[in-house]
VMD Tcl script that draws the C-alpha trace (Angstrom):
set ca {
  {0.00 0.00 0.00}
  {1.34 3.41 -0.99}
  {0.48 6.86 0.32}
  {-0.24 9.40 -2.37}
  {2.14 12.37 -2.30}
  {-0.41 14.62 -3.99}
  {-3.37 13.41 -1.89}
  {-1.89 12.43 1.50}
  {-5.23 11.22 2.87}
  {-5.57 8.65 0.08}
  {-3.96 5.24 -0.17}
  {-3.45 3.16 -3.29}
  {-3.23 -0.61 -3.26}
  {-0.78 -2.02 -5.76}
  {-3.25 -4.35 -7.41}
  {-2.50 -5.32 -10.97}
  {-4.78 -3.79 -13.61}
  {-7.51 -6.04 -14.97}
  {-7.80 -6.63 -18.69}
  {-11.45 -6.41 -19.78}
  {-12.10 -8.08 -23.11}
  {-15.29 -8.26 -25.21}
  {-17.41 -11.14 -23.92}
  {-17.94 -12.56 -27.43}
  {-15.76 -12.71 -30.52}
  {-15.26 -9.52 -32.53}
  {-14.05 -8.79 -36.07}
  {-10.31 -9.14 -36.64}
  {-9.28 -6.31 -38.93}
  {-7.61 -2.92 -38.98}
  {-9.66 0.24 -38.56}
  {-9.13 2.93 -41.17}
  {-8.62 6.34 -39.57}
  {-9.73 9.39 -41.50}
  {-7.49 12.42 -41.94}
  {-9.53 14.12 -39.22}
  {-8.67 11.24 -36.85}
  {-5.01 11.03 -37.80}
  {-3.90 14.52 -36.80}
  {-0.88 14.90 -34.56}
  {-2.63 17.18 -32.10}
  {-5.15 14.39 -31.40}
  {-2.56 11.81 -30.44}
  {-3.38 11.72 -26.76}
  {-5.99 10.23 -24.46}
  {-8.93 12.36 -23.35}
  {-9.29 11.93 -19.60}
  {-12.70 12.23 -17.98}
  {-13.32 12.22 -14.23}
  {-16.71 11.51 -12.70}
  {-17.70 11.71 -9.04}
  {-20.80 9.72 -8.07}
  {-22.55 9.89 -4.71}
  {-23.22 6.16 -4.75}
  {-20.91 3.53 -6.24}
  {-21.95 0.99 -8.83}
  {-20.92 -2.60 -8.11}
  {-17.48 -3.26 -9.58}
  {-18.52 -6.66 -10.99}
  {-21.43 -5.04 -12.81}
  {-19.14 -2.37 -14.24}
  {-16.72 -5.02 -15.48}
  {-19.38 -7.25 -17.00}
  {-21.22 -4.39 -18.70}
  {-17.95 -3.04 -20.08}
  {-17.08 -6.42 -21.56}
  {-20.53 -6.51 -23.13}
  {-20.47 -3.01 -24.65}
  {-16.98 -3.61 -26.01}
  {-18.50 -6.17 -28.37}
  {-20.10 -3.27 -30.23}
  {-17.25 -0.83 -29.59}
  {-14.51 -3.39 -30.23}
  {-11.91 -0.86 -31.54}
  {-11.68 0.47 -27.97}
  {-10.75 -3.01 -26.74}
  {-7.55 -2.84 -28.77}
  {-5.31 -5.90 -28.97}
  {-3.79 -8.09 -26.29}
  {-0.83 -6.44 -24.62}
  {2.26 -8.18 -23.32}
  {1.99 -5.99 -20.28}
  {-1.18 -4.22 -19.29}
  {0.46 -1.08 -18.08}
  {-0.62 2.54 -18.41}
  {2.07 4.87 -17.22}
  {2.77 8.54 -17.73}
  {6.27 7.61 -18.83}
  {5.07 5.38 -21.69}
  {7.65 5.69 -24.43}
  {5.19 6.50 -27.19}
  {1.52 7.18 -27.77}
  {0.97 3.77 -29.39}
  {1.98 2.03 -26.15}
  {-1.10 3.40 -24.38}
  {-4.25 1.22 -24.63}
  {-7.14 2.90 -26.48}
  {-9.32 2.72 -23.38}
  {-8.28 2.80 -19.73}
  {-10.76 2.89 -16.84}
  {-9.97 3.45 -13.17}
  {-12.58 3.03 -10.46}
  {-12.02 4.31 -6.92}
  {-14.56 3.40 -4.25}
  {-14.81 5.95 -1.45}
  {-15.40 5.26 2.24}
  {-18.56 7.37 2.12}
  {-20.05 4.96 -0.43}
  {-19.30 7.15 -3.42}
  {-17.25 6.38 -6.48}
  {-14.73 8.16 -8.69}
  {-14.71 6.89 -12.26}
  {-11.86 7.98 -14.52}
  {-11.62 7.10 -18.19}
  {-8.85 7.75 -20.68}
  {-9.96 7.34 -24.30}
  {-7.79 7.60 -27.39}
  {-8.75 10.84 -29.16}
  {-7.82 9.40 -32.57}
  {-10.66 6.89 -32.14}
  {-13.35 9.09 -30.58}
  {-14.21 12.75 -30.42}
  {-16.32 14.23 -27.62}
  {-19.61 13.21 -29.24}
  {-18.30 9.71 -29.87}
  {-17.04 9.40 -26.31}
  {-20.40 10.49 -24.93}
  {-22.08 7.93 -27.20}
  {-19.81 5.16 -25.90}
  {-20.15 6.07 -22.22}
  {-23.95 6.25 -22.49}
  {-23.95 2.88 -24.28}
  {-21.99 1.42 -21.36}
  {-24.47 2.87 -18.88}
  {-27.38 1.61 -21.02}
  {-26.12 -1.98 -20.72}
  {-26.35 -1.62 -16.93}
  {-29.64 0.24 -16.59}
  {-31.54 -1.45 -19.46}
  {-29.83 -4.81 -19.91}
  {-32.66 -6.40 -21.90}
  {-32.88 -3.63 -24.50}
  {-30.70 -3.10 -27.55}
  {-28.46 -0.05 -27.73}
  {-30.49 2.97 -28.93}
  {-27.62 4.02 -31.23}
  {-25.34 1.44 -32.81}
  {-21.76 2.57 -33.49}
  {-20.77 3.23 -37.10}
  {-17.21 1.98 -37.50}
  {-16.51 2.94 -41.10}
  {-14.43 6.10 -41.40}
  {-14.58 6.08 -45.22}
  {-17.35 8.70 -45.15}
  {-14.50 11.16 -44.49}
  {-12.06 9.71 -46.98}
  {-10.13 12.28 -49.07}
  {-10.77 12.69 -52.77}
  {-8.42 11.16 -55.33}
  {-6.59 13.24 -56.28}
  {-6.85 15.68 -53.34}
  {-8.48 19.01 -54.17}
  {-7.49 21.84 -51.83}
  {-9.93 24.47 -53.05}
  {-10.10 26.72 -49.98}
  {-7.71 28.64 -47.76}
  {-7.34 27.05 -44.33}
  {-6.19 29.67 -41.85}
  {-5.83 27.18 -39.01}
  {-3.06 25.38 -40.87}
  {-1.27 28.50 -42.12}
  {1.55 29.38 -39.77}
  {1.69 32.95 -38.55}
  {5.06 34.37 -37.55}
  {5.70 37.62 -35.77}
  {8.64 39.88 -35.45}
  {9.24 42.17 -32.52}
  {12.44 44.12 -33.01}
  {13.41 41.44 -35.55}
  {12.95 38.67 -32.96}
  {10.54 35.90 -33.90}
  {7.80 35.45 -31.31}
  {5.86 32.23 -30.68}
  {3.16 32.92 -28.10}
  {2.44 29.25 -27.46}
  {6.13 28.51 -26.95}
  {6.29 31.39 -24.48}
  {3.27 30.07 -22.58}
  {4.74 26.58 -22.33}
  {7.95 28.03 -20.91}
  {6.07 29.70 -18.04}
  {4.67 28.19 -14.84}
  {1.02 27.65 -15.75}
  {-1.88 27.86 -13.32}
  {-5.26 26.22 -14.03}
  {-8.20 28.59 -13.79}
  {-11.89 27.78 -13.78}
  {-14.90 30.08 -14.14}
  {-18.59 29.21 -13.98}
  {-20.82 31.40 -16.10}
  {-24.48 31.26 -15.11}
  {-27.30 32.17 -17.47}
  {-27.32 35.62 -15.84}
  {-23.62 36.14 -16.60}
  {-24.14 35.03 -20.18}
  {-27.10 37.36 -20.63}
  {-24.98 40.28 -19.42}
  {-22.27 39.36 -21.90}
  {-24.78 39.41 -24.72}
  {-26.08 42.79 -23.58}
  {-22.60 44.23 -24.09}
  {-23.03 43.76 -27.82}
  {-24.82 46.06 -30.18}
  {-28.58 45.31 -30.01}
  {-28.80 44.29 -33.66}
  {-26.27 41.46 -33.25}
  {-27.82 38.12 -32.37}
  {-25.41 35.52 -31.04}
  {-25.30 32.15 -29.34}
  {-24.00 31.48 -25.84}
  {-20.89 29.87 -27.30}
  {-20.16 32.84 -29.58}
  {-20.48 35.37 -26.76}
  {-18.46 33.32 -24.28}
  {-15.75 32.39 -26.80}
  {-15.28 36.00 -27.84}
  {-15.15 37.12 -24.20}
  {-12.63 34.41 -23.24}
  {-10.41 35.07 -26.27}
  {-10.44 38.82 -25.60}
  {-9.72 38.36 -21.87}
  {-6.87 35.94 -22.61}
  {-5.23 38.33 -25.07}
  {-5.70 41.36 -22.79}
  {-4.09 39.57 -19.85}
  {-0.96 38.65 -21.86}
  {-0.08 42.28 -22.72}
  {0.84 41.41 -26.29}
  {2.09 43.93 -28.80}
  {-0.89 45.62 -30.45}
  {0.53 44.83 -33.88}
  {0.51 41.06 -33.34}
  {-2.13 38.94 -34.98}
  {-3.80 36.33 -32.80}
  {-5.97 33.39 -33.77}
  {-8.90 31.63 -32.21}
  {-9.34 27.96 -33.04}
  {-12.54 26.27 -31.90}
  {-14.11 22.88 -32.48}
  {-17.17 22.63 -34.72}
  {-19.20 19.46 -35.25}
  {-19.50 18.93 -39.02}
  {-21.63 15.77 -39.00}
  {-24.62 17.66 -40.40}
  {-22.63 20.11 -42.53}
  {-21.46 17.53 -45.04}
  {-23.42 16.37 -48.09}
  {-24.59 13.72 -47.48}
  {-24.64 14.05 -43.70}
  {-22.50 11.69 -41.66}
  {-24.80 8.84 -40.55}
  {-25.99 8.53 -36.96}
  {-23.73 6.46 -34.75}
  {-20.47 7.76 -36.18}
  {-18.18 8.01 -33.16}
  {-14.92 9.01 -34.85}
  {-13.67 12.57 -35.08}
  {-16.47 14.42 -36.81}
  {-15.26 17.89 -35.93}
  {-12.87 20.41 -37.44}
  {-11.18 23.42 -35.93}
  {-12.70 26.60 -37.27}
  {-10.25 29.50 -37.25}
  {-10.38 33.26 -37.19}
  {-7.64 35.87 -36.86}
  {-7.37 39.52 -35.92}
  {-4.87 42.09 -34.72}
  {-4.48 42.41 -30.96}
  {-5.41 46.08 -31.13}
  {-8.69 45.39 -32.92}
  {-9.65 42.65 -30.48}
  {-8.89 44.42 -27.20}
  {-10.04 47.94 -28.09}
  {-13.22 46.99 -29.91}
  {-16.53 46.01 -28.44}
  {-17.16 42.33 -27.67}
  {-19.09 42.05 -30.92}
  {-15.86 42.30 -32.96}
  {-14.82 38.81 -31.84}
  {-18.38 37.49 -32.12}
  {-18.64 38.53 -35.76}
  {-15.30 36.88 -36.54}
  {-16.47 33.65 -34.88}
  {-19.75 33.71 -36.79}
  {-17.92 34.21 -40.08}
  {-15.57 31.31 -39.32}
  {-18.52 29.05 -38.52}
  {-20.48 30.00 -41.63}
  {-17.46 29.27 -43.85}
  {-17.54 25.59 -42.91}
  {-19.50 24.36 -45.91}
  {-19.27 20.87 -47.36}
  {-16.72 22.12 -49.89}
  {-14.59 23.78 -47.21}
  {-14.52 20.68 -44.99}
  {-13.75 18.37 -47.93}
  {-10.91 20.70 -48.93}
  {-9.54 20.52 -45.37}
  {-9.68 16.72 -45.40}
  {-7.77 16.72 -48.69}
  {-5.21 19.18 -47.30}
  {-4.50 16.76 -44.46}
  {-3.34 14.13 -46.95}
  {-0.04 15.98 -46.60}
  {1.17 14.61 -43.28}
  {3.53 17.56 -42.85}
  {0.57 19.90 -42.42}
  {0.11 20.92 -38.78}
  {-2.39 22.97 -36.87}
  {-0.99 26.44 -36.18}
  {-1.13 27.02 -32.43}
  {1.82 29.40 -32.13}
  {-0.49 32.41 -31.82}
  {-3.74 30.71 -30.96}
  {-6.19 30.13 -28.18}
  {-7.81 26.74 -28.81}
  {-11.32 26.18 -27.44}
  {-12.83 22.70 -27.21}
  {-16.59 22.53 -26.65}
  {-17.79 19.91 -24.19}
  {-20.74 21.82 -22.79}
  {-23.61 20.28 -24.78}
  {-22.48 16.70 -25.32}
  {-24.52 15.09 -22.55}
  {-21.40 13.94 -20.71}
  {-22.81 15.18 -17.40}
  {-25.95 12.98 -17.71}
  {-24.14 9.66 -17.37}
  {-25.97 7.28 -15.03}
  {-24.74 3.78 -14.17}
  {-27.87 3.03 -12.18}
  {-27.02 4.93 -9.02}
  {-27.82 8.45 -10.16}
  {-26.12 11.12 -12.23}
  {-22.68 12.42 -11.18}
  {-22.10 15.15 -8.63}
  {-19.18 16.33 -10.74}
  {-17.88 15.75 -14.23}
  {-14.77 17.22 -15.80}
  {-11.43 16.54 -17.43}
  {-7.99 16.82 -15.98}
  {-6.49 20.25 -16.59}
  {-5.06 20.94 -20.03}
  {-2.02 23.14 -20.52}
  {-2.90 23.79 -24.15}
  {-6.66 23.83 -24.63}
  {-9.40 25.99 -23.19}
  {-12.37 23.78 -22.34}
  {-16.04 24.76 -22.23}
  {-17.61 22.27 -19.81}
  {-21.13 21.42 -18.63}
  {-22.18 22.30 -15.10}
  {-23.89 19.39 -13.36}
  {-27.43 20.37 -12.40}
  {-27.47 23.59 -14.40}
  {-28.01 23.01 -18.11}
  {-27.75 26.69 -19.02}
  {-24.44 27.31 -17.22}
  {-20.98 26.81 -18.73}
  {-17.68 26.25 -16.96}
  {-14.59 27.67 -18.67}
  {-11.32 25.96 -17.79}
  {-7.97 27.19 -19.10}
  {-4.37 27.38 -17.87}
  {-2.57 30.72 -17.98}
  {0.88 31.93 -16.86}
  {1.08 32.41 -13.11}
  {2.13 36.04 -13.57}
  {-1.15 36.98 -15.31}
  {-3.68 34.95 -13.31}
  {-5.06 37.92 -11.38}
  {-5.46 40.02 -14.51}
  {-7.09 37.19 -16.38}
  {-9.53 36.55 -13.53}
  {-10.40 40.24 -13.47}
  {-11.10 40.40 -17.18}
  {-13.08 37.16 -17.11}
  {-15.30 37.58 -14.05}
  {-14.77 40.63 -11.89}
  {-16.23 42.99 -14.46}
  {-19.32 40.84 -14.74}
  {-19.76 40.64 -10.98}
  {-19.43 44.41 -10.68}
  {-21.94 44.78 -13.45}
  {-24.26 42.44 -11.58}
  {-23.99 44.45 -8.38}
  {-24.08 47.87 -10.00}
  {-26.43 47.03 -12.86}
  {-24.14 48.81 -15.29}
  {-25.16 48.97 -18.93}
  {-23.46 49.97 -22.14}
  {-20.86 48.58 -24.47}
  {-17.48 47.52 -23.09}
}
mol new
graphics top color blue
foreach p $ca { graphics top sphere $p radius 0.5 }
foreach p [lrange $ca 0 end-1] q [lrange $ca 1 end] { graphics top cylinder $p $q radius 0.2 }
display resetview
């Protein structure tokens, strides 16, 4: 038994991991990954953490997992010489496609952690899989409501590839400040980063929308993404001449012609991208960023997405994050509604990311959004001020007008 250095009140028993295999035979073949799956920035495991008030029986969790893996057999992977998931794994391919850790608490609760290969599933696909697992427990006599679609050929590139659009998210931006090249992302990774988390209620979001010109209609995501991007840039004190990008995930399942069939659990999203000068973003009203986001979303036609898929045939093409804030949307995926028969979770969230800004659901409050992002320690207070303090002051003082 070992004492945790990070959590001194917790003890870990050195039990060997258990290999859960599908409880019946599954197809023996390779799974084609689309160009949207096979991007370098997706070569990691998405980690989800759930806290439940009451634990599900471990034997039921194991059996139901073995049963659902018959349908989701790519997540079962292959037999491993050693079933070992370690941070120090030598390469990404050494990590199993699915790892689950269950911790039973003395109070009767349960912490469920999952790590799922992002090249196999996106957020929608992960939610589909987790709900299928829960369905096997809560409705064992019923078939899965949505069967997984394994074929990734619906997103296969054209032959020959036809790059007919400009793709800003893959076009590297370089800056010069006194003839010195500046990479904002590289600078951020060199600094001590501090995770920050902000919960925006429906009242906060309404106040954000009221900051825009009355004629501009926008979604919650558009208002919150513009506000977060603007606050992030303002806190970093960047040169006003720099150009900064916002990359954000957009589900394209229904944007393609024909639409991607129901049940597709692979990566069915692309990163929309917009760019502006620091000066224009921080000195303009909030609606400047909102309009840019709306334009980036509207540009994602079938032709644009197909062109992006074809562009990614060149494996040297990389997402440009050197000047970018990257936002991943998890808020409306249903991840917080997972129920293994003992009630929905008290908490759901990922482990902190040093690279991505995450928009997360708030358990028990469908209209609220939690924003989680890591920023340099030296700018935390400024970032917190720009993100929330202004809104709280506005709430108390009922201030109006454009900011």
